[in-house]
N, C-alpha and C positions, 0 to 999 in steps of 0.2 A: 357510896361514892357519888359525888355531885358532878354533873356535866354542864358546862356553861357554853352556850353558843356565842361566839364573838363575831360581831359584824361591824363593818365600818361604813356600810351604805354603798360601797362600790362593788360591782360585780365584774371587775376587770379580770380577765383570764390571764394567768401567769404566762402561758405560752405566747400570748400576744406581745409580751415584753421582750422576748428573745430576738436577737438579731443574728444574721449570718456572721461567721468568722471572716476576718480579712485574711488575705493570703499570708501576711506576716504573722498573724495570730495562729493560723493553722500550722505554719512551718515551725513556729516556736513550740507549739503543743507536740507536734510530731518529733521534733528534736529531743524534747524532754522525755517522752516515752521511750525513744530509742536509747537514750543515755541510761534511763532507769533499767531497761531490759539488760543492757550490758553490765551494769552494776550488780544486778541480781545474779547473773551468770558468774561474775567474778566472786561474789560471796559464796555461791554454791560450790565453786571449785576450790574455795579456801584461799583465794588470792588476796582477799581483804577481810578484815574482821567486821563484826556487826557494828562496832563503834565507827569504824572508817566508812562503812556503808552509809550510816546515818549522817555523818558529817558531809560526805560528798553529795548525798541526796539533798540535803538542806541547801548546799551551795547551788546545785542544779536548779532547785526551785527558784532561787533568787535570780539566777542567770537567765533561765528560759521563761520564767513567769507563767507557768501553766495555769489555765483558767480555774482549775479546782484546787489550787495549792492551799487555799485557806481551809479546805476540808480535810487535807491530808495531815496525818500525825507528824 
């Protein structure tokens, strides 16, 4: 196995690129996670199917725009 070190000449720390959430972003994130929690409970209780869960969760990602939506399946 060959390991190659990739450098671009910059030593910028990734953490330095982070910024605090605005209150609107924070509220949107909180609303999304609350909605997902309710959905999971509904799924567990058999009130919705796995397919319905996926469809509703996809809609919630569009509505609430959580920060890590692009990482979610």
